[in-house]
Legacy VTK file of the C-alpha trace (Angstrom):
# vtk DataFile Version 3.0
C-alpha trace
ASCII
DATASET POLYDATA
POINTS 662 float
-33.576 -23.928 4.614
-32.350 -23.572 1.673
-32.574 -20.068 1.700
-30.955 -19.947 4.798
-27.863 -22.731 4.005
-27.328 -20.588 0.858
-23.805 -18.565 1.462
-23.463 -15.580 3.167
-21.278 -13.766 0.037
-23.527 -10.948 -0.429
-22.789 -9.667 2.810
-19.484 -10.312 2.325
-19.033 -8.876 -1.439
-20.550 -5.443 0.061
-19.049 -4.950 3.050
-15.763 -5.370 0.864
-17.527 -3.019 -1.683
-15.621 0.566 -0.842
-17.901 2.873 -1.677
-21.581 2.675 0.009
-24.494 2.245 -2.208
-26.949 4.527 -2.397
-29.345 2.052 -1.348
-27.604 1.910 1.735
-26.660 4.780 2.267
-30.281 5.416 2.344
-30.762 2.444 5.297
-28.107 3.762 7.649
-29.492 7.529 7.385
-33.060 6.748 8.273
-32.685 4.058 10.758
-30.108 6.548 12.429
-32.674 9.329 12.205
-35.046 7.079 13.265
-33.996 5.755 16.149
-32.635 8.944 17.029
-36.827 10.393 16.859
-37.808 7.292 18.786
-35.056 7.727 21.727
-36.315 11.762 21.929
-40.000 10.083 22.247
-39.013 7.639 24.203
-37.626 10.338 26.623
-40.875 12.290 26.457
-43.367 9.331 27.385
-40.930 7.689 29.787
-40.622 11.617 32.092
-44.498 11.708 31.520
-45.730 8.652 32.357
-42.941 8.975 36.077
-43.900 12.527 36.111
-47.249 13.606 34.887
-50.681 13.337 35.726
-52.135 9.330 36.442
-55.094 10.141 34.308
-52.425 11.187 31.349
-50.860 7.904 31.589
-52.378 6.416 28.955
-50.577 8.896 26.369
-47.444 8.022 28.208
-48.000 4.677 26.806
-49.004 5.895 23.134
-45.900 8.142 22.990
-43.732 4.882 24.159
-45.643 2.916 21.291
-44.879 5.368 18.693
-41.128 5.611 19.650
-41.337 2.163 19.453
-43.287 1.801 15.951
-41.052 4.460 14.187
-37.771 2.944 15.211
-38.834 -0.667 13.962
-40.602 0.451 10.523
-36.903 0.222 8.809
-35.973 -2.876 10.334
-39.028 -4.592 9.188
-38.641 -3.066 5.591
-34.948 -3.936 5.527
-35.776 -7.972 6.884
-38.789 -8.358 5.180
-36.758 -7.219 1.739
-34.311 -9.684 2.780
-36.367 -12.597 2.857
-38.392 -11.656 -0.661
-34.775 -11.491 -1.952
-32.561 -14.031 -0.172
-29.645 -11.561 0.737
-27.735 -13.309 3.304
-27.345 -9.620 4.443
-30.160 -9.162 5.855
-30.154 -12.415 8.982
-29.150 -9.296 12.028
-32.543 -7.028 10.459
-34.554 -10.483 10.322
-33.196 -11.014 13.988
-34.145 -8.037 15.619
-37.439 -7.384 14.040
-38.179 -11.153 15.567
-36.971 -9.975 18.668
-39.394 -6.271 18.329
-42.395 -7.825 17.347
-41.699 -10.307 20.576
-41.351 -7.762 22.798
-44.345 -5.935 21.374
-46.449 -8.541 21.311
-45.649 -9.271 24.953
-46.403 -5.212 25.384
-43.098 -3.919 26.349
-43.062 -1.173 24.382
-39.837 0.082 26.079
-37.986 -2.728 25.132
-39.080 -3.019 21.458
-38.064 0.776 21.132
-34.332 0.385 22.907
-33.571 -2.573 21.139
-33.245 -1.424 17.626
-32.178 2.223 19.256
-29.285 0.267 20.802
-29.109 -2.025 17.538
-28.774 0.594 15.030
-25.858 3.181 17.180
-24.139 -0.400 17.109
-24.196 -1.209 13.769
-23.350 2.688 12.949
-20.045 1.842 15.190
-18.950 -1.283 13.015
-19.802 0.670 9.778
-17.465 3.738 10.520
-14.920 1.275 11.870
-15.103 -1.056 8.750
-14.481 2.358 6.501
-12.266 3.487 8.596
-10.186 0.657 7.508
-10.873 0.786 4.170
-9.943 4.611 4.260
-6.124 3.390 3.903
-7.372 1.901 0.056
-10.117 4.941 -0.416
-7.430 7.566 0.076
-5.383 6.407 -3.170
-8.353 7.704 -5.032
-7.778 11.436 -3.881
-4.299 11.218 -4.124
-4.847 12.025 -7.654
-3.783 16.302 -9.174
-7.187 18.054 -8.949
-5.731 20.290 -11.726
-2.548 20.510 -13.631
0.005 23.219 -14.986
0.215 22.193 -19.086
3.133 24.130 -21.229
1.794 25.326 -24.353
3.087 27.405 -27.275
0.632 30.149 -25.965
2.513 29.810 -22.152
0.876 27.879 -18.883
-2.439 27.002 -18.317
-4.421 25.276 -15.691
-6.116 21.674 -17.013
-8.617 19.308 -15.516
-5.591 15.667 -15.563
-8.452 13.660 -17.189
-8.185 16.319 -20.332
-4.004 15.229 -20.740
-2.614 13.705 -23.257
0.376 11.361 -23.999
3.512 13.558 -25.128
1.867 16.526 -22.896
4.236 18.624 -21.177
3.428 19.784 -17.935
5.226 22.485 -15.217
5.190 20.483 -11.468
6.187 23.352 -8.814
7.594 22.266 -5.141
4.896 21.314 -3.127
2.567 19.957 -6.073
1.135 16.601 -7.173
2.523 15.279 -10.419
-1.021 14.653 -12.419
0.182 11.847 -14.828
3.008 9.570 -15.266
5.510 10.460 -17.337
9.549 11.489 -18.208
11.594 14.569 -16.612
12.525 16.780 -19.726
13.932 19.369 -17.624
14.308 20.127 -14.004
16.173 18.395 -10.924
13.623 17.849 -7.688
12.943 15.147 -5.419
9.703 13.599 -5.095
7.978 11.470 -2.447
6.564 8.270 -4.509
5.340 6.240 -1.079
2.283 6.766 -2.173
3.092 4.099 -5.403
6.385 2.414 -4.128
5.879 2.110 0.027
9.640 3.584 -0.086
9.693 6.429 2.846
12.914 8.369 1.838
12.244 10.747 -1.501
13.906 9.711 -4.656
16.487 12.377 -6.324
15.408 12.435 -9.955
16.601 14.623 -13.354
16.166 14.247 -16.989
15.090 11.090 -18.404
14.128 9.406 -14.991
10.572 8.457 -14.707
7.514 9.767 -12.739
4.737 8.135 -11.077
0.804 9.935 -11.219
0.179 10.965 -7.027
4.054 11.652 -6.386
4.372 14.660 -4.614
7.233 17.134 -5.774
9.226 18.263 -3.005
12.024 20.740 -4.387
12.767 21.939 -7.958
10.443 22.979 -10.628
9.883 20.158 -12.936
8.899 19.810 -16.851
7.046 16.368 -17.686
6.352 14.898 -20.550
2.842 13.079 -20.289
3.059 9.237 -21.020
0.325 7.667 -19.621
-3.028 9.349 -17.851
-5.776 8.940 -15.440
-6.886 5.026 -15.455
-3.774 4.124 -17.075
-1.770 5.707 -15.271
0.226 3.263 -12.190
-1.928 5.156 -9.462
-4.692 4.256 -11.693
-4.065 0.423 -12.034
-3.029 0.685 -8.578
-6.595 1.700 -7.530
-7.973 -0.993 -10.233
-6.345 -4.142 -9.060
-6.738 -3.312 -5.198
-10.635 -3.049 -6.290
-10.884 -6.521 -7.913
-8.670 -7.826 -4.462
-10.957 -6.595 -1.741
-14.071 -8.255 -3.774
-11.972 -11.883 -4.059
-12.106 -14.335 -1.368
-9.788 -16.776 0.074
-10.612 -20.283 0.828
-10.620 -19.818 4.846
-13.395 -17.178 3.776
-15.257 -19.606 1.441
-16.146 -21.762 4.157
-16.996 -19.091 6.200
-19.737 -18.128 3.764
-20.411 -22.194 3.607
-21.488 -22.411 7.370
-22.913 -18.953 8.334
-25.786 -19.490 5.934
-27.036 -22.174 8.980
-26.640 -19.566 11.803
-30.151 -17.999 11.569
-32.122 -21.572 11.512
-29.948 -21.638 14.897
-31.034 -19.256 16.700
-34.235 -19.379 15.770
-34.346 -23.300 16.974
-32.432 -21.857 20.093
-35.262 -19.301 20.524
-38.244 -21.781 20.466
-36.993 -24.124 22.444
-36.532 -21.346 25.494
-39.740 -20.053 24.787
-41.457 -23.927 25.306
-39.434 -24.865 28.085
-39.661 -21.385 30.126
-42.515 -19.638 28.877
-40.304 -16.286 29.599
-40.782 -13.800 25.879
-38.056 -12.131 27.237
-35.210 -15.111 27.280
-36.118 -15.554 23.892
-35.959 -12.317 22.859
-32.766 -11.704 24.583
-31.379 -14.921 22.789
-32.721 -13.456 19.430
-31.188 -10.337 20.020
-27.469 -11.278 20.968
-27.696 -14.475 17.881
-27.024 -11.614 15.666
-24.246 -12.958 13.449
-22.181 -9.858 12.979
-19.349 -10.881 14.554
-18.891 -13.894 12.473
-20.356 -12.371 8.719
-17.255 -9.406 9.804
-14.545 -11.876 10.724
-13.128 -11.901 7.199
-13.655 -9.642 5.633
-12.391 -6.487 8.107
-9.127 -9.033 8.017
-8.567 -8.709 4.078
-9.154 -4.833 3.962
-7.336 -4.460 6.668
-4.658 -6.411 5.411
-4.741 -4.723 1.763
-4.443 -1.352 3.608
-1.105 -2.337 4.968
0.115 -3.914 2.275
-0.434 -1.306 -0.140
1.108 1.111 2.209
4.157 -0.835 2.001
4.184 -1.348 -1.796
3.013 -4.431 -1.637
0.041 -4.835 -4.372
-2.176 -8.106 -4.005
-4.322 -8.532 -6.710
-6.493 -11.403 -4.725
-7.100 -12.141 -1.643
-6.167 -15.801 -2.286
-2.768 -15.157 -3.086
-2.766 -14.531 0.534
-3.421 -17.882 1.224
-0.463 -19.048 -1.339
1.911 -16.789 0.151
1.514 -18.138 3.529
1.836 -21.712 2.544
4.769 -21.637 -0.319
7.867 -23.524 0.914
10.015 -22.571 -2.406
10.955 -19.714 -3.977
11.941 -19.453 -7.720
13.957 -16.259 -8.940
14.923 -15.221 -11.959
18.249 -13.731 -11.971
18.425 -10.489 -14.179
16.739 -7.484 -12.328
15.633 -9.409 -10.021
18.362 -11.135 -7.784
20.743 -8.738 -9.779
20.324 -4.463 -10.093
19.416 -5.184 -13.708
22.081 -2.662 -15.159
25.954 -3.275 -16.131
28.310 -1.295 -14.079
32.158 -0.277 -13.848
33.638 -2.572 -11.301
37.601 -1.952 -12.491
39.115 0.138 -15.081
42.998 -1.592 -15.964
45.014 1.271 -17.750
47.367 -0.149 -20.329
50.860 2.067 -21.674
51.938 3.377 -18.736
48.525 5.641 -18.857
46.223 6.686 -15.986
42.476 5.331 -14.919
41.641 9.403 -15.145
43.144 8.802 -18.759
41.530 5.769 -20.265
37.821 7.457 -18.685
38.346 10.425 -19.895
39.371 8.895 -23.517
36.704 6.324 -23.469
33.976 9.046 -22.700
34.491 10.765 -25.813
33.598 7.145 -27.359
30.561 6.939 -25.412
28.734 9.797 -23.599
26.388 9.930 -27.118
25.363 6.438 -27.470
22.163 4.284 -25.344
24.428 0.899 -25.513
24.009 -0.521 -21.648
28.268 -0.086 -21.816
28.647 2.695 -23.206
25.873 4.209 -20.348
28.039 2.000 -17.446
31.536 4.082 -18.741
29.627 7.639 -18.527
28.408 6.786 -15.339
31.804 5.224 -13.785
33.391 8.492 -14.990
30.676 11.244 -13.771
30.959 9.240 -10.246
34.758 10.013 -10.376
34.139 13.364 -11.839
35.860 13.243 -14.745
35.154 15.354 -17.667
35.443 14.670 -21.302
38.961 15.691 -23.842
38.186 17.351 -26.843
34.358 16.049 -28.626
35.881 13.813 -32.069
34.437 15.434 -34.893
32.288 12.067 -35.698
31.051 9.013 -33.669
29.576 6.498 -34.938
28.426 2.964 -33.096
28.315 -0.430 -34.846
26.103 -2.788 -34.398
27.764 -5.770 -32.501
31.347 -4.459 -32.153
31.504 -1.429 -30.444
31.809 2.327 -31.159
34.409 4.290 -33.621
35.342 7.879 -32.664
37.186 10.191 -35.057
39.342 13.087 -33.762
41.479 14.214 -36.709
43.472 12.064 -38.026
43.397 9.771 -35.078
40.236 7.076 -34.389
39.589 5.812 -31.092
37.624 2.078 -30.566
35.544 1.377 -27.420
34.262 -2.697 -27.821
34.804 -6.152 -28.333
38.245 -7.657 -27.668
37.817 -9.294 -30.989
37.260 -5.975 -32.965
39.703 -4.163 -31.676
42.268 -7.257 -32.257
40.767 -6.781 -35.938
41.425 -3.153 -36.380
44.966 -3.947 -36.247
44.958 -3.115 -31.945
47.439 -5.662 -29.910
45.823 -6.449 -26.646
46.915 -8.111 -23.636
45.541 -11.275 -22.303
42.157 -10.799 -20.430
41.909 -10.186 -16.972
40.348 -13.176 -14.719
36.768 -11.969 -15.394
33.163 -13.921 -15.668
31.555 -10.868 -16.722
31.734 -8.502 -20.033
34.826 -6.511 -20.913
35.136 -3.437 -23.096
38.372 -2.380 -24.189
39.607 1.295 -25.245
42.397 1.308 -28.011
43.778 4.342 -30.726
44.263 4.090 -33.877
47.032 6.419 -35.493
45.867 8.220 -38.648
49.127 8.090 -40.211
49.328 3.759 -40.378
52.993 3.955 -40.278
52.326 2.371 -36.364
50.064 -0.085 -35.436
47.502 0.940 -33.002
47.492 1.078 -29.316
45.972 0.372 -26.163
44.595 2.041 -24.113
42.615 -0.187 -21.533
39.409 -1.826 -20.970
36.369 -1.679 -18.524
35.646 -4.843 -16.457
31.739 -5.011 -16.600
29.173 -6.257 -14.126
25.786 -6.590 -12.945
25.456 -6.340 -9.092
23.335 -8.646 -6.580
21.517 -5.969 -4.644
22.515 -4.955 -1.638
19.221 -6.839 0.121
19.150 -10.311 -2.064
21.426 -11.818 0.798
18.950 -10.625 3.798
15.705 -10.887 2.042
16.485 -15.036 1.506
17.788 -15.894 4.587
14.586 -14.256 6.148
12.391 -16.105 3.312
14.259 -19.445 5.230
13.606 -18.572 8.579
10.383 -18.370 7.309
9.955 -21.811 6.003
10.464 -21.433 2.292
13.863 -23.524 2.878
14.137 -24.438 -0.979
15.917 -21.651 -3.303
15.476 -21.946 -6.971
17.932 -19.308 -9.120
16.745 -19.758 -12.892
18.848 -17.285 -15.874
19.212 -17.206 -19.401
23.065 -16.015 -18.180
26.084 -18.384 -18.653
26.152 -21.054 -16.030
29.395 -20.034 -14.573
27.818 -16.934 -13.610
25.113 -18.260 -12.402
27.227 -20.378 -9.847
28.899 -17.520 -9.157
25.778 -16.298 -7.284
24.268 -19.345 -6.117
27.236 -19.714 -4.298
26.996 -16.180 -2.607
23.737 -16.472 -2.076
23.282 -20.344 -1.019
20.457 -21.186 -3.521
19.739 -25.104 -3.795
19.367 -25.629 -7.364
20.923 -23.597 -10.185
19.195 -23.758 -13.913
21.187 -21.601 -16.471
21.325 -20.579 -20.238
17.106 -21.261 -20.791
14.981 -19.629 -22.794
11.524 -18.123 -21.165
9.015 -21.032 -22.445
12.322 -23.522 -20.642
11.584 -21.306 -17.724
8.147 -23.117 -17.408
9.694 -26.325 -17.270
11.277 -25.741 -14.229
8.420 -24.199 -12.393
6.052 -27.277 -13.505
9.177 -29.369 -11.473
8.879 -27.662 -8.885
5.590 -28.218 -8.037
5.512 -31.768 -9.775
7.633 -32.748 -7.007
5.047 -31.532 -4.287
6.667 -28.195 -4.001
4.175 -24.819 -3.344
5.880 -22.167 -5.231
6.779 -18.488 -5.437
8.021 -17.307 -8.454
9.988 -14.120 -8.708
10.919 -12.267 -11.368
10.000 -8.388 -13.600
7.286 -10.079 -14.990
8.609 -9.718 -18.540
10.765 -12.153 -19.666
9.643 -14.650 -17.147
5.575 -13.962 -17.842
5.206 -17.201 -18.539
6.819 -18.662 -15.122
4.825 -16.120 -12.613
1.511 -17.589 -14.693
2.339 -21.000 -13.793
3.302 -20.311 -9.894
1.080 -21.102 -7.080
1.772 -17.021 -6.731
3.475 -14.774 -8.718
5.494 -11.961 -7.639
6.935 -9.272 -10.137
9.611 -7.029 -8.200
9.525 -3.549 -9.482
6.360 -3.611 -11.216
5.400 0.767 -10.983
6.892 1.033 -13.976
5.697 -2.097 -16.158
2.502 -2.321 -16.938
3.780 -6.036 -18.292
4.291 -6.734 -14.364
1.569 -5.643 -13.254
-0.689 -7.416 -15.750
1.219 -11.021 -15.223
2.280 -11.456 -11.358
-0.510 -12.248 -8.702
1.512 -9.715 -5.821
3.466 -6.888 -7.248
6.531 -5.448 -5.201
5.966 -1.891 -6.348
9.959 -0.904 -5.461
12.869 -1.874 -6.273
13.277 -4.485 -3.195
14.089 -8.489 -2.213
13.168 -6.990 1.212
9.325 -6.672 0.906
9.045 -10.273 0.026
9.688 -11.752 3.516
6.903 -9.027 4.424
4.663 -9.584 1.877
4.845 -13.829 3.543
4.982 -12.360 6.903
1.253 -10.167 6.817
0.171 -13.057 4.360
0.475 -14.774 7.740
-0.713 -12.447 10.256
-4.306 -11.943 8.182
-4.471 -15.707 8.149
-4.508 -15.950 11.913
-6.183 -12.724 12.007
-9.101 -13.966 10.687
-8.728 -17.606 12.911
-8.440 -15.640 16.151
-11.472 -14.023 14.530
-14.064 -16.707 13.783
-13.083 -17.974 17.344
-13.993 -14.667 18.707
-17.271 -14.048 16.755
-18.369 -17.784 17.357
-16.778 -17.624 21.063
-18.768 -14.280 22.018
-21.827 -15.648 19.984
-21.958 -18.897 22.650
-21.159 -17.473 25.540
-23.836 -14.887 25.518
-26.727 -17.101 23.436
-26.072 -19.430 26.419
-26.615 -16.308 29.444
-29.711 -14.804 27.638
-31.383 -18.667 27.756
-30.979 -19.314 31.633
-32.159 -15.729 32.069
-29.188 -13.376 33.435
-28.828 -11.382 29.990
-32.084 -9.622 29.701
-33.111 -8.222 26.399
-31.764 -4.717 26.541
-28.422 -5.893 27.957
-28.493 -8.526 24.869
-28.593 -5.353 22.510
-25.691 -3.933 24.177
-23.518 -7.346 24.127
-24.210 -8.254 21.011
-22.619 -5.205 19.845
-18.842 -6.881 21.767
-18.723 -9.589 19.347
-18.620 -7.585 16.482
-16.797 -4.520 18.231
-13.635 -7.570 18.760
-13.306 -8.819 15.410
-12.840 -4.836 14.179
-10.555 -4.164 16.730
-8.365 -7.112 16.158
-8.102 -6.816 12.136
-7.455 -3.300 13.090
-4.202 -4.508 14.498
-2.992 -5.591 11.017
-2.546 -2.450 9.934
-1.403 -0.363 13.096
1.418 -3.689 13.468
2.608 -3.767 9.713
6.097 -4.130 10.160
9.017 -2.273 9.153
12.353 -3.445 8.483
15.205 -2.389 10.951
17.563 -0.314 9.915
20.138 -1.881 11.185
19.834 -4.954 8.642
20.988 -2.968 5.745
24.743 -2.223 6.653
24.928 -6.099 6.541
22.698 -6.618 3.350
24.643 -3.729 1.734
28.262 -5.737 1.872
26.231 -7.605 -0.725
26.324 -5.013 -3.277
30.164 -5.289 -3.919
29.397 -8.697 -5.140
30.255 -8.873 -9.399
27.693 -10.934 -11.576
26.953 -10.791 -15.435
LINES 1 663
662 0 1 2 3 4 5 6 7 8 9 10 11 12 13 14 15 16 17 18 19 20 21 22 23 24 25 26 27 28 29 30 31 32 33 34 35 36 37 38 39 40 41 42 43 44 45 46 47 48 49 50 51 52 53 54 55 56 57 58 59 60 61 62 63 64 65 66 67 68 69 70 71 72 73 74 75 76 77 78 79 80 81 82 83 84 85 86 87 88 89 90 91 92 93 94 95 96 97 98 99 100 101 102 103 104 105 106 107 108 109 110 111 112 113 114 115 116 117 118 119 120 121 122 123 124 125 126 127 128 129 130 131 132 133 134 135 136 137 138 139 140 141 142 143 144 145 146 147 148 149 150 151 152 153 154 155 156 157 158 159 160 161 162 163 164 165 166 167 168 169 170 171 172 173 174 175 176 177 178 179 180 181 182 183 184 185 186 187 188 189 190 191 192 193 194 195 196 197 198 199 200 201 202 203 204 205 206 207 208 209 210 211 212 213 214 215 216 217 218 219 220 221 222 223 224 225 226 227 228 229 230 231 232 233 234 235 236 237 238 239 240 241 242 243 244 245 246 247 248 249 250 251 252 253 254 255 256 257 258 259 260 261 262 263 264 265 266 267 268 269 270 271 272 273 274 275 276 277 278 279 280 281 282 283 284 285 286 287 288 289 290 291 292 293 294 295 296 297 298 299 300 301 302 303 304 305 306 307 308 309 310 311 312 313 314 315 316 317 318 319 320 321 322 323 324 325 326 327 328 329 330 331 332 333 334 335 336 337 338 339 340 341 342 343 344 345 346 347 348 349 350 351 352 353 354 355 356 357 358 359 360 361 362 363 364 365 366 367 368 369 370 371 372 373 374 375 376 377 378 379 380 381 382 383 384 385 386 387 388 389 390 391 392 393 394 395 396 397 398 399 400 401 402 403 404 405 406 407 408 409 410 411 412 413 414 415 416 417 418 419 420 421 422 423 424 425 426 427 428 429 430 431 432 433 434 435 436 437 438 439 440 441 442 443 444 445 446 447 448 449 450 451 452 453 454 455 456 457 458 459 460 461 462 463 464 465 466 467 468 469 470 471 472 473 474 475 476 477 478 479 480 481 482 483 484 485 486 487 488 489 490 491 492 493 494 495 496 497 498 499 500 501 502 503 504 505 506 507 508 509 510 511 512 513 514 515 516 517 518 519 520 521 522 523 524 525 526 527 528 529 530 531 532 533 534 535 536 537 538 539 540 541 542 543 544 545 546 547 548 549 550 551 552 553 554 555 556 557 558 559 560 561 562 563 564 565 566 567 568 569 570 571 572 573 574 575 576 577 578 579 580 581 582 583 584 585 586 587 588 589 590 591 592 593 594 595 596 597 598 599 600 601 602 603 604 605 606 607 608 609 610 611 612 613 614 615 616 617 618 619 620 621 622 623 624 625 626 627 628 629 630 631 632 633 634 635 636 637 638 639 640 641 642 643 644 645 646 647 648 649 650 651 652 653 654 655 656 657 658 659 660 661
């Protein structure tokens, strides 16, 4: 009994392991081959028995017996192997082997042949269905480019992507897959990154933008400098993490495993009681056949594989299936501010011109200072000028970036200053009071080279980090799903945090905290009895992500740290994927519960029908597969029913982008 009570983890892990092993491929081939040969011999034997001369009836019986033996041997071998290795994966083969032996012992070789034939065909269909669900995940492997065009001093050369190294420059033509993660050094195009981020809309890219291996170049010719290759690419890491996720188990699966081991002795006992009471070997054989536990064993794995595949299609990477349970039960969401609730980049929200200068004059003068700087404030000014099609005037002779202060540009005898208010005042440029603004303010002024008059203020730029356009809608959806408590974490000033909190309607605001202090906040929420989901960018909130019940990293496609630190990674910068992930997790758990009911229910009904003699052995072989096929079909609904956000929701959410924060 101890052997049979052992958890059926072997079958689950085999089912969840995408590529079939050599032994499994051989087993399927042998069983299918023997089934076809046996089926042919059985047909010959039955034809001979029906239409042949009576004196050759014994030959017909021998042909039928040979057919039964041919199809039964692989089943017997598998059953014996399972007993010797204590492999619960062989429960079904053991029951079929016993049923076949019982049919042979009673002299019914036709039944002894047809039972394994029908069972093998049914198992083949089940295996194909499971592999079909796994194909959505396995297909990621085939997104790797088979060859890459490497640019060398001697020209172009076609190479194996596995030979690429960091720093190599690739030529990617329209219609080609990008062979490695890298940075665009030349060219503009649109790329399909749906395999990584789940975004169906192509991304417009140009010099300086990051691209991922497996993305499809749709338009222009690109030159890409390689940053990561092979298994180190974002696609490679996604495939690796999905493989690990497939072999993990949720509490629901562990519960199924715990009781699945008792199934075989129960069926054997029922068959023995039926034989003892009725003295009808046919009924006992039918009980053994219809009692094969395929549906119960497939109840969890098929749903999990389908859920992982559905999530990956939407750019949601779930690193372990146990986190599906946490997603289902979470009631509190803790959000980091910068880069999560907000876009994480400075933008110019307004330009204030002074001294009669126009907005375009201020932008043009500031562009001369900012164009060569990589500082976020300078990039924001450059972007604002580009948005308004403002071109820089004469280029200054010298541009110097002064750390912590700003940029000093020399144009002949004149000096232009773009930077902090205190710095411009110290340099002798009089400035008015700063306009009311919770974020940063960058000032622009000019110093006359003659020194005979004071400097002149030209204007200032109000900088802000904007709330994500989808943030308010996403949090509203989470509240509707039962995550009613929202906490906002930030190292920024309380004034800024409270402005965001009021806009989003969060329940608790914790501002001016260090990364390690964010961990304390998560601990406090958990100690208060909440099941906590932490959402961040995976960088300065890695500790909080690790301490949560389920940590979710946003925009993980471009972040190694996020992929390592989070339990669930949203590959795209889209908070709207959060409620999608929660809904998928809950649908998956519901599907598993229904699968268990389907598997157990069909087994109970069919065993009862077989026990009272309504279901004969051959019909039992057919009905056995009904439960398994119902389970597989129900799990497949997770793939076909993957939700897509309504386009009508986007305009309402887009209003949030106009809110500025720091």
